[in-house]
N, C-alpha and C positions, 0 to 999 in steps of 0.2 A: 349865517344863512337866514334869509328872511322867511316868514311863514308863507308869503306869497309864492316864493320859489319852490318850497317843499310841497305846495298844493298840487303841482303838476304830476299827474300819475305817470308811472314809468313801466313800459314793457321791456324787459331785459331780453334781447333776442339771441343771447349766446351763453348758455350754461351747460354744464355736463353733469350727468347723474351716473353713479356707479357705487358698488358696495363690495369691497374686498372680502367680506365675510361669507359671500356666496360659496357654496360647495365647489363649484368649478373655477372659482377665482375670477380674475378680470385680466384682460389683455393690456390695459393701461389704467392708471399709472403703474410703474414698476414698484416692487416691494421696497427698493432702496430709496424711493422718494418719500422721505419721512414727512415732508410738508403736505403731500397729497394723498398718501396711501392710508386713507381712512374713509368711512362712509360719507358719500356726498349725496344726500337725499333731500327731498323737499322740506322736511322738518328743519334740517340744519340750514338750508337756504333761507327759509323764513326767519330764522333766528339771526343770521348774520346781516340780513337786509332790514331788520326791524328799524322803523323810524326813517327809512330812506325813500318812502313813497313808491316803492316797488309794488305793483299790483298784479303783475303777471310775468311769466318767463317762457321762453322757447328753449327746449332742450335740443342740443346738437350732439348727435351720437358720437361716442368716442370709442367704439368697439367695432371690429370688422365681423364679429360673430352674428350671423343672421338672426338667431333667436333673441339676441339682445335688443333688437327693435321691439319685439314683443314684450320683453322684460320692462323696458322703459314705458311702453304704453300701459302696461298693467300698473306700474307705479303712478303714472300720471292720472290714471282713472280715478284715483282716490286723493288727488292733490289738485284742487281747482286753480291753484296759482300757476300750474303748467297749462298754458293755452295751446301748446302744440309741440311737436318734435320734428326735427330734421333727421331722417333715418340714414342708415348705411346699407345701400343696395348697389350692386354692380351692374350698370346698364348693359354691358356687353355679354353677360352670362345668359345661357340658354333659357334659364327659368326666370329671367327678370320680369317678363310680362305677368307670369303667375304670381310672383312675390309682390309686384307692384299692386296688382288687383287685390291681393290678400290684405296688405297693410292699408291701402287706400280706403278700404271699407270703414276704417276707424277715422272719424273726423279730426282727431288730433294729429294724424300723420299729414304733414304739410309739404314734405319734399325730401330730397336726399343730398348728401354731401359728396363731392368729387374734388380731387386735388392732390396736393403733395402730402399724402399720408398712406400708411400701409403699403408702401412700395409702389403706389399708383402715380400716374403722371398724365394729366389731361392732354398735354401737348402731343405725347405719343399716342394716346388713345383716340385722338381725333382722326387718325388714319384707319381706324377700325370701323367698318360700316355697321357692325352690330352695336357698338357704343353709341353711334349717332342715332341709330334706329331706336334704341332704348330711351335716349333723352328726348326724342321726338314723342314717344309714348308718354313720357313724364309731362311734357308741355301740353299734350293733348288732354291729359287728365287735370290740367290747370294746377299742377304742383310746381314747386320751385326747386332750384339747385343752388346750394351753398358751395362756394369754393373753400379750399383749405390751404392755409399756410402759404401766402403769396410770395412769388418772386417774379422777376421780369418775364421769364418764360411763361409762367401761368397767366400773367396779364395779357400777353400776346395771344395765348391760346383762347382766352375768353373772348377776345375780339373775333377770332376765327369761328369760335363756337356760335356766337350770336349772329354771325353772318349766315351760318348754316341753318340755325334754328332761331329765327328772329322772334318767335312767340314764346320762347323760354325765358321765364323770369330767373335772373341770376342775382345772388347776394354774395358779394365779395367780403371776406372777413379779414381782420387784422392788418389792413393796409398801413396803419401808422407804424407798425413794427417791421415793415418790409425792408430788407437789406438792398439798398439801391446800388446800381453799378457806378464805378468811378470813371470808366472809360467814356469819352465824350460821345461816340456814336451810340453806344448802348444806352446812355442817359437820354439822348434825343429820341431813340426808338421807344423807350419806356414812356416818356412824356407824351409822345404822339399817340401811343396806345391808350393811355389814361384819358387823354382828351377825346379820343374816338369813343371810348366807353361812356364818357360824359354826355355824348350826344344821343345815347341809346336809353330811352325811358324805361326799358325793362330791366336795367342793371342798377342795383342798389349797393351801397357800401356801408359796412359797419364801422362805427367809431368804437373799435375794440382793440385791446392790447396797446394802449396808449403810453402808459407810464414806463419810464426807463430808470435804471440805476447807472450813474456815471461815476467811475472810480469807487464803486461800492456804495455810493450815496444816492438815495432816492431823490429825484428832482420833482419838487411839488410846485414850482413856480410856473404859472401859466405861460409866461413869456417864452420859456424854453420850448414849449410844445406848439406855440401859436403858429409858427411858419408851416408846420406839417398840417395842422388842422385847417388853416386858411387855404392851403393848396387844395385839400379835398373839398372844402366848402366852395371854392371858386369853380372847381371842375364839376361837381355833382349837385351843388345847390341844396337848399333847405328841404326840397321835396324828395331827395334820393338818399339821404343819410339816415342811418338808424343807430340806436345805441345797443351795445352788447358788452357784458362784463368779462366774459370768458371765465367765470367762476366755476370750480375752485382753482383752475390753473393760474388765475390771476394772483393767488396767494403766494406764488413764487416771488412776486414783486412787493405787494403790500396787501393789507386787509381790504375787504370789499369797499368800504365807504370812501377810500382815498381817491380812486380813479373817478368814481361817480361825482365826487365833490368838484374835481377839476373839470370834468366834462360839463357838468351843470353850470359852472361859472362861465365857461366859454360860450355855451349855448345861450344863456341868459343875456350875454353881451350882444347877441343878435336880435334880442327882443323875445318877449314871452311867446308870441305866436309861432315863431321859428323854433323855439325850444320845445314847444308842445309837439310840433311835427316830428322832430328827431327823436324825442323821448317816448312817443307812442304812436302818433298818427300814421307816420310813414310805414310802420311795421305792419299795419293793416294791408296796405297795398302790396308790400313785399311778400307777406306770408298768408294773408287771408285767414287769419285766425278768428275763432269765435269766442265770444264772452262766456266765461264759466263761473264768475263770482260777482257779487253785487258791487264790490269795490272797483271792478274793472270798468273802464269807459265803454260806451256802446260803439262798436266798430263802425256802425252806420253813420256816426257823427264825425268820423275822421275827415 
């Protein structure tokens, strides 16, 4: 890896923070997950990313407990590497407006996550006027919505959602890992929905959860992943893709530097200017984070 490539600063837009030592425990990961069930805090993140040009990260909440939003914000307050968090609030709940106002007072609170987690399902929720009203409040507050754990139904729901609320910024996570349908009609519908989202400038896609194991072996050859990455590049372009590691959940596949090495190799093949966009500049438009540390680039220069 050349010194020129490592000089590009990186904003990692998808990490999780938790601490199983807390008195009340944590809802995720489970205790039997020996790979993950240990403190995932900013100090450890800084250690595992040392030498990787990571200058900032966005925490994506991995707990449905309301007060864990506050816990993360408290942790982030003392960790300038965390430039923001995506919280967990339920737009359809009666107290959503009050909770949104409460957390939005903190400039590190950048949005919320909705999708296939905690038994929730956007496709079903779109029929709830309270859910739509809550997300309209989110958009009016100039905050964004992350999706969670994509499948074809969720992609179709994001098309409908952005029809209903065209001013809502949406960041879709983990598309490289999405299990795609094998049936011809379903495949065509998924492709049509992705192409439609590609036309919508308020929709961003994370290059996250890329690496795979095949027959128990980690594939680290870029050629194996290139068709998937090229497809996303062709649909969303260099201005709408952003990088996210999914740390520490990514440890199930391999240690942190492995995926970043592959992603960086792919992006640099598109040219340094394009790599800079995906590795940090596009995250400014998607999340509107603020600089907290001297090592972080000035968002105004994105």
